[in-house]
C-alpha distance (Angstrom), angle and dihedral (degrees) to the residues before:
residue distance angle dihedral
X1 . . .
X2 3.71 . .
X3 3.87 120.9 .
X4 3.69 118.2 -135.0
X5 3.77 111.6 -118.6
X6 3.78 115.2 -115.8
X7 3.69 118.2 -120.3
X8 3.83 121.9 -108.6
X9 3.78 88.8 -118.2
X10 3.76 93.3 58.2
X11 3.77 93.7 46.3
X12 3.82 91.3 48.0
X13 3.82 91.9 49.2
X14 3.81 89.7 49.9
X15 3.79 92.2 48.4
X16 3.80 92.0 47.3
X17 3.85 92.3 48.9
X18 3.81 92.3 48.4
X19 3.84 91.7 47.2
X20 3.87 93.5 48.3
X21 3.88 89.6 48.1
X22 3.78 91.0 49.6
X23 3.84 92.9 48.9
X24 3.90 91.2 48.6
X25 3.83 89.5 49.7
X26 3.81 92.7 51.3
X27 3.88 91.7 45.2
X28 3.84 91.5 47.2
X29 3.87 90.5 51.3
X30 3.80 91.0 46.9
X31 3.74 94.6 47.4
X32 3.84 92.9 49.3
X33 3.77 89.6 49.9
X34 3.77 92.0 48.0
X35 3.78 93.4 47.1
X36 3.84 92.4 50.4
X37 3.84 90.2 50.4
X38 3.82 90.6 49.5
X39 3.82 92.9 50.4
X40 3.83 90.0 48.4
X41 3.83 90.8 52.3
X42 3.87 91.5 46.0
X43 3.81 89.2 50.2
X44 3.71 93.3 49.4
X45 3.87 92.2 49.1
X46 3.75 89.9 49.6
X47 3.90 91.1 51.2
X48 3.83 90.6 48.4
X49 3.88 89.5 51.3
X50 3.85 90.4 50.4
X51 3.80 90.5 47.5
X52 3.79 91.9 52.0
X53 3.78 88.5 50.8
X54 3.68 94.4 50.3
X55 3.76 92.9 47.8
X56 3.85 88.2 59.6
X57 3.78 92.3 56.8
X58 3.81 118.2 93.4
X59 3.86 127.3 -147.5
X60 3.79 98.4 -82.1
X61 3.77 92.8 46.6
X62 3.75 91.7 50.4
X63 3.80 91.6 49.8
X64 3.83 90.3 52.4
X65 3.75 90.8 47.4
X66 3.85 91.1 51.2
X67 3.78 90.6 46.5
X68 3.83 93.1 52.6
X69 3.81 90.6 69.1
X70 3.75 94.5 -145.4
X71 3.78 114.7 -179.0
X72 3.75 110.8 -157.4
X73 3.72 92.0 -174.2
X74 3.85 90.5 73.3
X75 3.76 115.9 67.3
X76 3.74 120.6 -151.1
X77 3.76 119.4 -118.5
X78 3.82 122.9 -131.4
X79 3.78 89.5 -105.3
X80 3.84 94.0 55.3
X81 3.79 89.6 46.0
X82 3.72 89.8 51.4
X83 3.87 90.8 50.1
X84 3.79 89.4 49.6
X85 3.81 91.4 50.9
X86 3.79 90.3 46.2
X87 3.78 90.5 49.9
X88 3.68 92.1 61.5
X89 3.77 96.5 43.5
X90 3.81 102.6 42.6
X91 3.78 124.0 4.5
X92 3.88 96.3 -171.3
X93 3.82 96.4 56.2
X94 3.80 94.4 36.4
X95 3.81 95.0 71.7
X96 3.87 93.0 54.1
X97 3.84 95.6 45.3
X98 3.80 95.8 44.5
X99 3.75 93.8 43.6
X100 3.80 90.4 56.7
X101 3.81 91.5 47.4
X102 3.79 92.4 50.0
X103 3.78 92.3 49.5
X104 3.79 93.2 57.9
């Protein structure tokens, strides 16, 4: 049984598709690696800034900070920030607005 020879056009198209796929794969791997490195550098810089800030605090300030019980792992939503802003501006209207937002 004789195989039919493939055309130059078909072989060229296959070669181009494989080449483009290989280049995309290499660029994807490079970009993921680069992004991970950038995120690590950003995180290190953020930790250094936080360390400089904590170094400037004295004993009473550190005690107040520890007593505040801040949890930086939880982000505030816009509604809770609005309630906090309203709390400082007008205590009478704050309770009604924040109560309706919390109920939702």
